[in-house]
N, CA, C and O atoms as CSV, one atom per row, in Angstrom:
chain,resi,resn,atom,element,x,y,z
A,1,MET,N,N,19.710,-13.961,-5.821
A,1,MET,CA,C,18.565,-13.098,-5.843
A,1,MET,C,C,18.236,-12.590,-4.438
A,1,MET,O,O,17.074,-12.609,-4.033
A,2,PRO,N,N,19.252,-12.135,-3.689
A,2,PRO,CA,C,19.021,-11.684,-2.318
A,2,PRO,C,C,18.102,-10.472,-2.224
A,2,PRO,O,O,17.285,-10.405,-1.305
A,3,GLU,N,N,18.205,-9.516,-3.136
A,3,GLU,CA,C,17.342,-8.337,-3.079
A,3,GLU,C,C,15.872,-8.744,-3.229
A,3,GLU,O,O,15.008,-8.221,-2.525
A,4,SER,N,N,15.594,-9.666,-4.136
A,4,SER,CA,C,14.234,-10.150,-4.316
A,4,SER,C,C,13.739,-10.863,-3.066
A,4,SER,O,O,12.571,-10.738,-2.699
A,5,SER,N,N,14.613,-11.602,-2.419
A,5,SER,CA,C,14.229,-12.296,-1.189
A,5,SER,C,C,13.852,-11.312,-0.090
A,5,SER,O,O,12.904,-11.541,0.660
A,6,ILE,N,N,14.589,-10.232,0.000
A,6,ILE,CA,C,14.281,-9.194,0.998
A,6,ILE,C,C,12.927,-8.554,0.683
A,6,ILE,O,O,12.098,-8.374,1.575
A,7,LEU,N,N,12.708,-8.211,-0.593
A,7,LEU,CA,C,11.414,-7.648,-0.999
A,7,LEU,C,C,10.279,-8.609,-0.670
A,7,LEU,O,O,9.244,-8.205,-0.141
A,8,TRP,N,N,10.484,-9.874,-0.987
A,8,TRP,CA,C,9.453,-10.880,-0.771
A,8,TRP,C,C,9.072,-10.963,0.709
A,8,TRP,O,O,7.898,-11.122,1.041
A,9,LYS,N,N,10.053,-10.856,1.585
A,9,LYS,CA,C,9.787,-10.856,3.034
A,9,LYS,C,C,8.994,-9.609,3.432
A,9,LYS,O,O,8.065,-9.699,4.234
A,10,HIS,N,N,9.351,-8.452,2.879
A,10,HIS,CA,C,8.615,-7.220,3.181
A,10,HIS,C,C,7.169,-7.305,2.712
A,10,HIS,O,O,6.260,-6.836,3.398
A,11,TYR,N,N,6.958,-7.903,1.542
A,11,TYR,CA,C,5.599,-8.035,1.013
A,11,TYR,C,C,4.718,-8.895,1.923
A,11,TYR,O,O,3.492,-8.835,1.837
A,12,GLN,N,N,5.330,-9.682,2.779
A,12,GLN,CA,C,4.578,-10.589,3.649
A,12,GLN,C,C,4.107,-9.933,4.943
A,12,GLN,O,O,3.499,-10.592,5.786
A,13,THR,N,N,4.383,-8.643,5.104
A,13,THR,CA,C,3.984,-7.944,6.332
A,13,THR,C,C,3.112,-6.714,6.023
A,13,THR,O,O,3.335,-5.651,6.604
A,14,PRO,N,N,2.135,-6.835,5.130
A,14,PRO,CA,C,1.356,-5.647,4.765
A,14,PRO,C,C,0.329,-5.258,5.820
A,14,PRO,O,O,-0.127,-6.080,6.615
A,15,CYS,N,N,-0.013,-3.986,5.798
A,15,CYS,CA,C,-1.167,-3.462,6.525
A,15,CYS,C,C,-1.990,-2.669,5.517
A,15,CYS,O,O,-1.463,-2.157,4.530
A,16,PHE,N,N,-3.275,-2.577,5.778
A,16,PHE,CA,C,-4.170,-1.908,4.850
A,16,PHE,C,C,-5.030,-0.899,5.582
A,16,PHE,O,O,-5.651,-1.212,6.598
A,17,ASP,N,N,-5.060,0.310,5.058
A,17,ASP,CA,C,-5.936,1.363,5.559
A,17,ASP,C,C,-7.109,1.440,4.585
A,17,ASP,O,O,-6.969,1.919,3.460
A,18,VAL,N,N,-8.257,0.965,5.033
A,18,VAL,CA,C,-9.437,0.865,4.185
A,18,VAL,C,C,-10.480,1.856,4.698
A,18,VAL,O,O,-11.036,1.654,5.778
A,19,PRO,N,N,-10.757,2.927,3.941
A,19,PRO,CA,C,-11.673,3.964,4.432
A,19,PRO,C,C,-13.145,3.555,4.439
A,19,PRO,O,O,-13.957,4.198,5.104
A,20,THR,N,N,-13.496,2.511,3.718
A,20,THR,CA,C,-14.871,2.032,3.662
A,20,THR,C,C,-14.859,0.511,3.645
A,20,THR,O,O,-13.836,-0.092,3.320
A,21,SER,N,N,-15.958,-0.109,3.985
A,21,SER,CA,C,-15.967,-1.573,4.021
A,21,SER,C,C,-15.871,-2.145,2.612
A,21,SER,O,O,-16.320,-1.546,1.635
A,22,ILE,N,N,-15.272,-3.318,2.549
A,22,ILE,CA,C,-15.160,-4.045,1.289
A,22,ILE,C,C,-16.125,-5.217,1.386
A,22,ILE,O,O,-15.947,-6.115,2.210
A,23,ASP,N,N,-17.136,-5.200,0.548
A,23,ASP,CA,C,-18.184,-6.213,0.629
A,23,ASP,C,C,-18.038,-7.310,-0.421
A,23,ASP,O,O,-19.028,-7.928,-0.811
A,24,PHE,N,N,-16.834,-7.552,-0.874
A,24,PHE,CA,C,-16.587,-8.594,-1.859
A,24,PHE,C,C,-16.083,-9.841,-1.133
A,24,PHE,O,O,-15.274,-9.725,-0.212
A,25,SER,N,N,-16.542,-11.029,-1.527
A,25,SER,CA,C,-16.028,-12.246,-0.887
A,25,SER,C,C,-14.643,-12.603,-1.430
A,25,SER,O,O,-13.827,-13.198,-0.726
A,26,SER,N,N,-14.389,-12.241,-2.673
A,26,SER,CA,C,-13.071,-12.447,-3.285
A,26,SER,C,C,-12.675,-11.176,-4.017
A,26,SER,O,O,-13.483,-10.573,-4.723
A,27,PHE,N,N,-11.429,-10.780,-3.843
A,27,PHE,CA,C,-10.935,-9.584,-4.523
A,27,PHE,C,C,-9.413,-9.576,-4.487
A,27,PHE,O,O,-8.784,-10.285,-3.702
A,28,GLY,N,N,-8.851,-8.763,-5.347
A,28,GLY,CA,C,-7.411,-8.559,-5.355
A,28,GLY,C,C,-7.091,-7.143,-4.935
A,28,GLY,O,O,-7.905,-6.233,-5.095
A,29,ILE,N,N,-5.900,-6.967,-4.395
A,29,ILE,CA,C,-5.414,-5.633,-4.048
A,29,ILE,C,C,-4.252,-5.350,-4.980
A,29,ILE,O,O,-3.206,-5.997,-4.916
A,30,ILE,N,N,-4.458,-4.366,-5.851
A,30,ILE,CA,C,-3.481,-4.055,-6.885
A,30,ILE,C,C,-3.130,-2.578,-6.853
A,30,ILE,O,O,-3.857,-1.755,-6.296
A,31,THR,N,N,-1.993,-2.266,-7.466
A,31,THR,CA,C,-1.520,-0.890,-7.570
A,31,THR,C,C,-0.734,-0.752,-8.868
A,31,THR,O,O,-0.344,-1.739,-9.491
A,32,ALA,N,N,-0.515,0.482,-9.251
A,32,ALA,CA,C,0.384,0.773,-10.372
A,32,ALA,C,C,1.629,1.498,-9.867
A,32,ALA,O,O,2.514,1.842,-10.651
A,33,SER,N,N,1.692,1.726,-8.565
A,33,SER,CA,C,2.806,2.468,-7.969
A,33,SER,C,C,4.115,1.688,-8.027
A,33,SER,O,O,4.132,0.459,-7.978
A,34,ASN,N,N,5.189,2.426,-8.131
A,34,ASN,CA,C,6.545,1.893,-8.005
A,34,ASN,C,C,6.759,0.574,-8.753
A,34,ASN,O,O,7.033,-0.451,-8.130
A,35,PRO,N,N,6.636,0.596,-10.091
A,35,PRO,CA,C,6.801,-0.634,-10.865
A,35,PRO,C,C,8.158,-1.289,-10.588
A,35,PRO,O,O,9.186,-0.623,-10.467
A,36,GLU,N,N,8.114,-2.631,-10.492
A,36,GLU,CA,C,9.304,-3.436,-10.181
A,36,GLU,C,C,9.952,-3.001,-8.870
A,36,GLU,O,O,11.147,-3.209,-8.662
A,37,SER,N,N,9.159,-2.397,-7.988
A,37,SER,CA,C,9.619,-1.892,-6.679
A,37,SER,C,C,10.718,-0.846,-6.804
A,37,SER,O,O,11.564,-0.709,-5.920
A,38,ILE,N,N,10.696,-0.118,-7.898
A,38,ILE,CA,C,11.605,1.009,-8.091
A,38,ILE,C,C,10.829,2.273,-7.725
A,38,ILE,O,O,9.789,2.571,-8.313
A,39,ALA,N,N,11.347,3.003,-6.751
A,39,ALA,CA,C,10.639,4.184,-6.245
A,39,ALA,C,C,10.440,5.216,-7.345
A,39,ALA,O,O,11.369,5.567,-8.072
A,40,HIS,N,N,9.210,5.690,-7.448
A,40,HIS,CA,C,8.846,6.768,-8.355
A,40,HIS,C,C,8.365,7.946,-7.510
A,40,HIS,O,O,8.091,7.790,-6.320
A,41,THR,N,N,8.264,9.111,-8.120
A,41,THR,CA,C,7.767,10.282,-7.398
A,41,THR,C,C,6.275,10.109,-7.112
A,41,THR,O,O,5.599,9.298,-7.745
A,42,ASP,N,N,5.778,10.878,-6.158
A,42,ASP,CA,C,4.342,10.850,-5.875
A,42,ASP,C,C,3.545,11.213,-7.123
A,42,ASP,O,O,2.513,10.604,-7.402
A,43,ALA,N,N,4.019,12.195,-7.867
A,43,ALA,CA,C,3.312,12.615,-9.085
A,43,ALA,C,C,3.253,11.467,-10.101
A,43,ALA,O,O,2.208,11.223,-10.705
A,44,GLN,N,N,4.370,10.767,-10.287
A,44,GLN,CA,C,4.385,9.636,-11.225
A,44,GLN,C,C,3.444,8.528,-10.755
A,44,GLN,O,O,2.676,7.984,-11.548
A,45,ASN,N,N,3.505,8.199,-9.472
A,45,ASN,CA,C,2.635,7.150,-8.935
A,45,ASN,C,C,1.163,7.547,-9.017
A,45,ASN,O,O,0.313,6.715,-9.333
A,46,ASN,N,N,0.858,8.814,-8.733
A,46,ASN,CA,C,-0.529,9.284,-8.831
A,46,ASN,C,C,-1.045,9.168,-10.262
A,46,ASN,O,O,-2.184,8.758,-10.486
A,47,GLU,N,N,-0.214,9.527,-11.216
A,47,GLU,CA,C,-0.607,9.433,-12.632
A,47,GLU,C,C,-0.821,7.972,-13.034
A,47,GLU,O,O,-1.807,7.642,-13.693
A,48,ARG,N,N,0.098,7.112,-12.638
A,48,ARG,CA,C,-0.029,5.682,-12.958
A,48,ARG,C,C,-1.311,5.105,-12.343
A,48,ARG,O,O,-2.039,4.364,-13.003
A,49,ASN,N,N,-1.581,5.444,-11.092
A,49,ASN,CA,C,-2.781,4.911,-10.440
A,49,ASN,C,C,-4.056,5.492,-11.036
A,49,ASN,O,O,-5.079,4.809,-11.073
A,50,ALA,N,N,-4.018,6.733,-11.501
A,50,ALA,CA,C,-5.177,7.309,-12.187
A,50,ALA,C,C,-5.455,6.518,-13.475
A,50,ALA,O,O,-6.609,6.233,-13.798
A,51,GLN,N,N,-4.408,6.174,-14.190
A,51,GLN,CA,C,-4.567,5.375,-15.404
A,51,GLN,C,C,-5.097,3.975,-15.077
A,51,GLN,O,O,-5.962,3.453,-15.780
A,52,LEU,N,N,-4.570,3.370,-14.000
A,52,LEU,CA,C,-5.051,2.058,-13.588
A,52,LEU,C,C,-6.523,2.127,-13.170
A,52,LEU,O,O,-7.311,1.252,-13.529
A,53,GLU,N,N,-6.892,3.157,-12.417
A,53,GLU,CA,C,-8.286,3.305,-12.003
A,53,GLU,C,C,-9.204,3.445,-13.223
A,53,GLU,O,O,-10.295,2.876,-13.253
A,54,HIS,N,N,-8.759,4.195,-14.211
A,54,HIS,CA,C,-9.535,4.328,-15.447
A,54,HIS,C,C,-9.704,2.957,-16.112
A,54,HIS,O,O,-10.792,2.619,-16.578
A,55,TYR,N,N,-8.637,2.183,-16.153
A,55,TYR,CA,C,-8.695,0.844,-16.754
A,55,TYR,C,C,-9.682,-0.053,-15.991
A,55,TYR,O,O,-10.498,-0.745,-16.599
A,56,ILE,N,N,-9.598,-0.032,-14.661
A,56,ILE,CA,C,-10.502,-0.834,-13.824
A,56,ILE,C,C,-11.952,-0.448,-14.120
A,56,ILE,O,O,-12.814,-1.315,-14.266
A,57,SER,N,N,-12.213,0.857,-14.207
A,57,SER,CA,C,-13.567,1.341,-14.515
A,57,SER,C,C,-14.022,0.884,-15.893
A,57,SER,O,O,-15.164,0.460,-16.068
A,58,GLU,N,N,-13.125,0.972,-16.869
A,58,GLU,CA,C,-13.455,0.549,-18.233
A,58,GLU,C,C,-13.802,-0.936,-18.288
A,58,GLU,O,O,-14.630,-1.349,-19.100
A,59,CYS,N,N,-13.176,-1.736,-17.435
A,59,CYS,CA,C,-13.463,-3.173,-17.383
A,59,CYS,C,C,-14.795,-3.459,-16.702
A,59,CYS,O,O,-15.319,-4.568,-16.793
A,60,GLY,N,N,-15.339,-2.455,-16.019
A,60,GLY,CA,C,-16.602,-2.631,-15.325
A,60,GLY,C,C,-16.479,-3.345,-13.993
A,60,GLY,O,O,-17.473,-3.839,-13.460
A,61,TRP,N,N,-15.275,-3.407,-13.449
A,61,TRP,CA,C,-15.056,-4.083,-12.172
A,61,TRP,C,C,-15.413,-3.155,-11.018
A,61,TRP,O,O,-15.150,-1.954,-11.072
A,62,GLU,N,N,-16.007,-3.713,-9.986
A,62,GLU,CA,C,-16.246,-2.958,-8.765
A,62,GLU,C,C,-14.920,-2.838,-8.021
A,62,GLU,O,O,-14.094,-3.750,-8.059
A,63,TYR,N,N,-14.720,-1.704,-7.342
A,63,TYR,CA,C,-13.469,-1.516,-6.617
A,63,TYR,C,C,-13.637,-0.517,-5.485
A,63,TYR,O,O,-14.579,0.274,-5.450
A,64,VAL,N,N,-12.692,-0.583,-4.564
A,64,VAL,CA,C,-12.615,0.336,-3.435
A,64,VAL,C,C,-11.172,0.813,-3.353
A,64,VAL,O,O,-10.250,0.001,-3.425
A,65,SER,N,N,-10.961,2.114,-3.202
A,65,SER,CA,C,-9.612,2.654,-3.013
A,65,SER,C,C,-9.164,2.387,-1.583
A,65,SER,O,O,-9.964,2.453,-0.650
A,66,LEU,N,N,-7.890,2.089,-1.417
A,66,LEU,CA,C,-7.315,1.846,-0.102
A,66,LEU,C,C,-5.832,2.162,-0.146
A,66,LEU,O,O,-5.277,2.458,-1.205
A,67,THR,N,N,-5.202,2.096,1.003
A,67,THR,CA,C,-3.752,2.282,1.096
A,67,THR,C,C,-3.135,1.011,1.643
A,67,THR,O,O,-3.574,0.489,2.668
A,68,ALA,N,N,-2.120,0.517,0.960
A,68,ALA,CA,C,-1.346,-0.631,1.441
A,68,ALA,C,C,-0.012,-0.102,1.936
A,68,ALA,O,O,0.550,0.827,1.357
A,69,GLY,N,N,0.491,-0.694,3.005
A,69,GLY,CA,C,1.754,-0.195,3.533
A,69,GLY,C,C,2.420,-1.149,4.498
A,69,GLY,O,O,1.934,-2.246,4.773
A,70,SER,N,N,3.533,-0.696,4.994
A,70,SER,CA,C,4.288,-1.450,5.995
A,70,SER,C,C,3.556,-1.368,7.332
A,70,SER,O,O,2.678,-0.522,7.500
A,71,PRO,N,N,3.903,-2.233,8.284
A,71,PRO,CA,C,3.219,-2.208,9.585
A,71,PRO,C,C,3.248,-0.840,10.272
A,71,PRO,O,O,2.291,-0.475,10.956
A,72,ASP,N,N,4.327,-0.084,10.100
A,72,ASP,CA,C,4.417,1.252,10.706
A,72,ASP,C,C,3.854,2.331,9.777
A,72,ASP,O,O,3.819,3.508,10.135
A,73,MET,N,N,3.417,1.930,8.595
A,73,MET,CA,C,2.855,2.798,7.556
A,73,MET,C,C,3.828,3.899,7.116
A,73,MET,O,O,3.400,4.919,6.576
A,74,LEU,N,N,5.124,3.704,7.341
A,74,LEU,CA,C,6.115,4.644,6.807
A,74,LEU,C,C,6.236,4.477,5.293
A,74,LEU,O,O,6.514,5.440,4.578
A,75,TRP,N,N,6.029,3.258,4.810
A,75,TRP,CA,C,5.947,2.990,3.377
A,75,TRP,C,C,4.478,2.769,3.055
A,75,TRP,O,O,3.817,1.957,3.703
A,76,GLN,N,N,3.959,3.487,2.056
A,76,GLN,CA,C,2.560,3.376,1.671
A,76,GLN,C,C,2.416,3.462,0.161
A,76,GLN,O,O,3.185,4.148,-0.512
A,77,GLU,N,N,1.423,2.756,-0.359
A,77,GLU,CA,C,1.080,2.857,-1.773
A,77,GLU,C,C,-0.436,2.920,-1.915
A,77,GLU,O,O,-1.156,2.117,-1.322
A,78,SER,N,N,-0.909,3.865,-2.693
A,78,SER,CA,C,-2.326,3.897,-3.038
A,78,SER,C,C,-2.628,2.654,-3.857
A,78,SER,O,O,-1.879,2.292,-4.765
A,79,SER,N,N,-3.727,2.013,-3.525
A,79,SER,CA,C,-4.066,0.732,-4.151
A,79,SER,C,C,-5.573,0.639,-4.337
A,79,SER,O,O,-6.326,1.534,-3.953
A,80,PHE,N,N,-5.990,-0.474,-4.940
A,80,PHE,CA,C,-7.402,-0.717,-5.187
A,80,PHE,C,C,-7.741,-2.156,-4.811
A,80,PHE,O,O,-7.024,-3.085,-5.182
A,81,ALA,N,N,-8.833,-2.335,-4.076
A,81,ALA,CA,C,-9.417,-3.656,-3.864
A,81,ALA,C,C,-10.394,-3.853,-5.016
A,81,ALA,O,O,-11.384,-3.132,-5.132
A,82,VAL,N,N,-10.109,-4.832,-5.863
A,82,VAL,CA,C,-10.856,-4.981,-7.108
A,82,VAL,C,C,-11.552,-6.337,-7.150
A,82,VAL,O,O,-10.931,-7.382,-6.957
A,83,LYS,N,N,-12.858,-6.293,-7.408
A,83,LYS,CA,C,-13.640,-7.519,-7.546
A,83,LYS,C,C,-13.503,-7.999,-8.987
A,83,LYS,O,O,-14.223,-7.553,-9.880
A,84,ALA,N,N,-12.577,-8.906,-9.186
A,84,ALA,CA,C,-12.314,-9.511,-10.495
A,84,ALA,C,C,-11.678,-10.863,-10.224
A,84,ALA,O,O,-11.322,-11.161,-9.084
A,85,ASN,N,N,-11.530,-11.678,-11.247
A,85,ASN,CA,C,-10.925,-12.981,-10.984
A,85,ASN,C,C,-9.402,-12.861,-10.878
A,85,ASN,O,O,-8.786,-11.928,-11.393
A,86,ARG,N,N,-8.838,-13.829,-10.202
A,86,ARG,CA,C,-7.416,-13.799,-9.882
A,86,ARG,C,C,-6.540,-13.743,-11.133
A,86,ARG,O,O,-5.544,-13.018,-11.155
A,87,SER,N,N,-6.896,-14.495,-12.168
A,87,SER,CA,C,-6.067,-14.503,-13.382
A,87,SER,C,C,-6.099,-13.145,-14.083
A,87,SER,O,O,-5.080,-12.709,-14.619
A,88,ASP,N,N,-7.244,-12.473,-14.087
A,88,ASP,CA,C,-7.310,-11.129,-14.670
A,88,ASP,C,C,-6.437,-10.154,-13.883
A,88,ASP,O,O,-5.734,-9.330,-14.468
A,89,LEU,N,N,-6.485,-10.252,-12.557
A,89,LEU,CA,C,-5.686,-9.346,-11.729
A,89,LEU,C,C,-4.198,-9.646,-11.850
A,89,LEU,O,O,-3.373,-8.737,-11.753
A,90,PHE,N,N,-3.849,-10.905,-12.058
A,90,PHE,CA,C,-2.458,-11.257,-12.325
A,90,PHE,C,C,-2.001,-10.551,-13.604
A,90,PHE,O,O,-0.936,-9.935,-13.631
A,91,ALA,N,N,-2.805,-10.642,-14.651
A,91,ALA,CA,C,-2.452,-10.022,-15.936
A,91,ALA,C,C,-2.332,-8.503,-15.809
A,91,ALA,O,O,-1.414,-7.903,-16.369
A,92,VAL,N,N,-3.260,-7.882,-15.074
A,92,VAL,CA,C,-3.198,-6.431,-14.880
A,92,VAL,C,C,-1.932,-6.066,-14.112
A,92,VAL,O,O,-1.245,-5.109,-14.467
A,93,SER,N,N,-1.626,-6.815,-13.073
A,93,SER,CA,C,-0.410,-6.540,-12.290
A,93,SER,C,C,0.840,-6.708,-13.129
A,93,SER,O,O,1.801,-5.954,-12.979
A,94,GLU,N,N,0.828,-7.679,-14.000
A,94,GLU,CA,C,1.967,-7.886,-14.901
A,94,GLU,C,C,2.102,-6.711,-15.865
A,94,GLU,O,O,3.208,-6.226,-16.104
A,95,THR,N,N,0.985,-6.256,-16.417
A,95,THR,CA,C,0.989,-5.104,-17.335
A,95,THR,C,C,1.549,-3.864,-16.646
A,95,THR,O,O,2.282,-3.086,-17.256
A,96,TRP,N,N,1.201,-3.681,-15.367
A,96,TRP,CA,C,1.647,-2.510,-14.620
A,96,TRP,C,C,2.980,-2.761,-13.917
A,96,TRP,O,O,3.383,-1.985,-13.050
A,97,GLN,N,N,3.659,-3.840,-14.289
A,97,GLN,CA,C,5.032,-4.150,-13.853
A,97,GLN,C,C,5.166,-4.288,-12.332
A,97,GLN,O,O,6.087,-3.748,-11.719
A,98,GLN,N,N,4.223,-5.025,-11.748
A,98,GLN,CA,C,4.239,-5.228,-10.303
A,98,GLN,C,C,4.864,-6.578,-9.956
A,98,GLN,O,O,4.630,-7.573,-10.642
A,99,ASN,N,N,5.646,-6.602,-8.905
A,99,ASN,CA,C,6.278,-7.847,-8.469
A,99,ASN,C,C,5.272,-8.835,-7.902
A,99,ASN,O,O,5.475,-10.046,-7.979
A,100,ALA,N,N,4.180,-8.317,-7.330
A,100,ALA,CA,C,3.191,-9.177,-6.676
A,100,ALA,C,C,1.892,-8.407,-6.480
A,100,ALA,O,O,1.836,-7.194,-6.683
A,101,PHE,N,N,0.861,-9.123,-6.085
A,101,PHE,CA,C,-0.386,-8.501,-5.637
A,101,PHE,C,C,-0.965,-9.371,-4.533
A,101,PHE,O,O,-0.515,-10.495,-4.309
A,102,TYR,N,N,-1.962,-8.839,-3.849
A,102,TYR,CA,C,-2.618,-9.582,-2.780
A,102,TYR,C,C,-3.964,-10.081,-3.267
A,102,TYR,O,O,-4.703,-9.361,-3.938
A,103,TRP,N,N,-4.271,-11.320,-2.921
A,103,TRP,CA,C,-5.556,-11.921,-3.247
A,103,TRP,C,C,-6.263,-12.244,-1.938
A,103,TRP,O,O,-5.662,-12.820,-1.031
A,104,VAL,N,N,-7.543,-11.873,-1.836
A,104,VAL,CA,C,-8.332,-12.146,-0.643
A,104,VAL,C,C,-9.520,-13.003,-1.060
A,104,VAL,O,O,-10.294,-12.629,-1.941
A,105,ASN,N,N,-9.651,-14.157,-0.415
A,105,ASN,CA,C,-10.754,-15.057,-0.682
A,105,ASN,C,C,-11.363,-15.473,0.652
A,105,ASN,O,O,-10.714,-16.136,1.462
A,106,ASN,N,N,-12.624,-15.075,0.874
A,106,ASN,CA,C,-13.295,-15.353,2.149
A,106,ASN,C,C,-12.445,-14.916,3.339
A,106,ASN,O,O,-12.277,-15.653,4.311
A,107,LYS,N,N,-11.918,-13.702,3.238
A,107,LYS,CA,C,-11.116,-13.058,4.302
A,107,LYS,C,C,-9.714,-13.647,4.460
A,107,LYS,O,O,-8.979,-13.229,5.356
A,108,ASN,N,N,-9.325,-14.600,3.621
A,108,ASN,CA,C,-7.986,-15.177,3.667
A,108,ASN,C,C,-7.071,-14.405,2.719
A,108,ASN,O,O,-7.350,-14.313,1.524
A,109,LEU,N,N,-5.983,-13.853,3.248
A,109,LEU,CA,C,-5.062,-13.013,2.483
A,109,LEU,C,C,-3.903,-13.840,1.931
A,109,LEU,O,O,-3.233,-14.559,2.673
A,110,ILE,N,N,-3.678,-13.731,0.629
A,110,ILE,CA,C,-2.614,-14.484,-0.041
A,110,ILE,C,C,-1.750,-13.517,-0.837
A,110,ILE,O,O,-2.264,-12.685,-1.585
A,111,LEU,N,N,-0.449,-13.629,-0.675
A,111,LEU,CA,C,0.515,-12.875,-1.473
A,111,LEU,C,C,0.800,-13.681,-2.736
A,111,LEU,O,O,1.226,-14.834,-2.659
A,112,VAL,N,N,0.567,-13.074,-3.899
A,112,VAL,CA,C,0.723,-13.760,-5.179
A,112,VAL,C,C,1.863,-13.119,-5.961
A,112,VAL,O,O,1.790,-11.938,-6.299
A,113,PRO,N,N,2.924,-13.888,-6.257
A,113,PRO,CA,C,4.013,-13.314,-7.053
A,113,PRO,C,C,3.578,-13.116,-8.505
A,113,PRO,O,O,2.829,-13.918,-9.061
A,114,VAL,N,N,4.060,-12.041,-9.097
A,114,VAL,CA,C,3.779,-11.769,-10.508
A,114,VAL,C,C,5.122,-11.756,-11.233
A,114,VAL,O,O,5.516,-12.772,-11.806
A,115,LEU,N,N,5.833,-10.627,-11.219
A,115,LEU,CA,C,7.151,-10.588,-11.860
A,115,LEU,C,C,8.173,-11.431,-11.101
A,115,LEU,O,O,9.188,-11.838,-11.666
A,116,LEU,N,N,7.907,-11.692,-9.827
A,116,LEU,CA,C,8.823,-12.520,-9.031
A,116,LEU,C,C,8.568,-14.014,-9.204
A,116,LEU,O,O,9.337,-14.834,-8.703
A,117,ALA,N,N,7.497,-14.373,-9.909
A,117,ALA,CA,C,7.259,-15.783,-10.219
A,117,ALA,C,C,8.219,-16.172,-11.342
A,117,ALA,O,O,8.497,-15.314,-12.179
A,118,PRO,N,N,8.726,-17.343,-11.426
A,118,PRO,CA,C,8.461,-18.520,-10.612
A,118,PRO,C,C,9.415,-18.680,-9.418
A,118,PRO,O,O,9.428,-19.730,-8.777
A,119,HIS,N,N,10.203,-17.656,-9.122
A,119,HIS,CA,C,11.176,-17.777,-8.025
A,119,HIS,C,C,10.495,-17.914,-6.673
A,119,HIS,O,O,11.060,-18.484,-5.741
A,120,PHE,N,N,9.275,-17.388,-6.569
A,120,PHE,CA,C,8.526,-17.445,-5.320
A,120,PHE,C,C,7.143,-18.002,-5.598
A,120,PHE,O,O,6.630,-17.886,-6.711
A,121,GLN,N,N,6.550,-18.597,-4.600
A,121,GLN,CA,C,5.216,-19.179,-4.691
A,121,GLN,C,C,4.252,-18.362,-3.834
A,121,GLN,O,O,4.688,-17.646,-2.932
A,122,PRO,N,N,2.942,-18.460,-4.103
A,122,PRO,CA,C,1.976,-17.754,-3.260
A,122,PRO,C,C,2.147,-18.123,-1.784
A,122,PRO,O,O,2.488,-19.255,-1.442
A,123,VAL,N,N,1.902,-17.137,-0.926
A,123,VAL,CA,C,2.054,-17.322,0.516
A,123,VAL,C,C,0.757,-16.912,1.203
A,123,VAL,O,O,0.239,-15.819,0.974
A,124,ASN,N,N,0.239,-17.798,2.046
A,124,ASN,CA,C,-0.947,-17.500,2.839
A,124,ASN,C,C,-0.520,-16.636,4.011
A,124,ASN,O,O,0.330,-17.036,4.806
A,125,LEU,N,N,-1.112,-15.444,4.121
A,125,LEU,CA,C,-0.743,-14.492,5.170
A,125,LEU,C,C,-1.777,-14.406,6.295
A,125,LEU,O,O,-1.673,-13.544,7.168
A,126,GLY,N,N,-2.767,-15.293,6.275
A,126,GLY,CA,C,-3.744,-15.317,7.349
A,126,GLY,C,C,-4.973,-14.477,7.057
A,126,GLY,O,O,-5.289,-14.185,5.904
A,127,HIS,N,N,-5.650,-14.099,8.111
A,127,HIS,CA,C,-6.927,-13.399,8.011
A,127,HIS,C,C,-6.720,-11.936,7.613
A,127,HIS,O,O,-5.956,-11.212,8.250
A,128,PHE,N,N,-7.407,-11.515,6.559
A,128,PHE,CA,C,-7.287,-10.150,6.044
A,128,PHE,C,C,-7.561,-9.102,7.122
A,128,PHE,O,O,-6.842,-8.107,7.216
A,129,ASP,N,N,-8.594,-9.319,7.933
A,129,ASP,CA,C,-8.977,-8.326,8.942
A,129,ASP,C,C,-7.863,-8.065,9.948
A,129,ASP,O,O,-7.810,-6.991,10.547
A,130,ASN,N,N,-6.978,-9.027,10.139
A,130,ASN,CA,C,-5.840,-8.833,11.062
A,130,ASN,C,C,-4.810,-7.854,10.515
A,130,ASN,O,O,-3.914,-7.428,11.244
A,131,ARG,N,N,-4.926,-7.494,9.242
A,131,ARG,CA,C,-3.981,-6.583,8.589
A,131,ARG,C,C,-4.534,-5.175,8.433
A,131,ARG,O,O,-3.877,-4.308,7.858
A,132,LEU,N,N,-5.739,-4.945,8.942
A,132,LEU,CA,C,-6.347,-3.626,8.806
A,132,LEU,C,C,-5.851,-2.691,9.901
A,132,LEU,O,O,-5.693,-3.095,11.053
A,133,THR,N,N,-5.607,-1.439,9.528
A,133,THR,CA,C,-5.223,-0.430,10.515
A,133,THR,C,C,-6.468,0.329,10.934
A,133,THR,O,O,-7.391,0.506,10.138
A,134,PHE,N,N,-6.497,0.764,12.141
A,134,PHE,CA,C,-7.672,1.488,12.647
A,134,PHE,C,C,-7.245,2.771,13.295
A,134,PHE,O,O,-8.086,3.526,13.783
């Protein structure tokens, strides 16, 4: 599973462009973009994320739009910081065919495998604020 191992390493170096403050003590960062890490067009990803945003709204969850990406931000995905419990966000990520999502609890950032579980375990990535781009 070398390709998965490479992806897993990349997932451990995220940066986040957050246009507004996130006032949730616990939240997940989820997306519908590029299911199973297979590149889709911008139009496809935009449509998928619009559907995900509608679902988040229907659930009544508070959320903030943000961008998740690589340290150089050459790779980026539109995402949502969602105030919901971790198990619900795991299920949503699984439905949207995501390999993983990020969980933030009291500013502590954790990478949580979804489709890559059980091959990989959650990884503590440190303080969330250290991953913000300015």
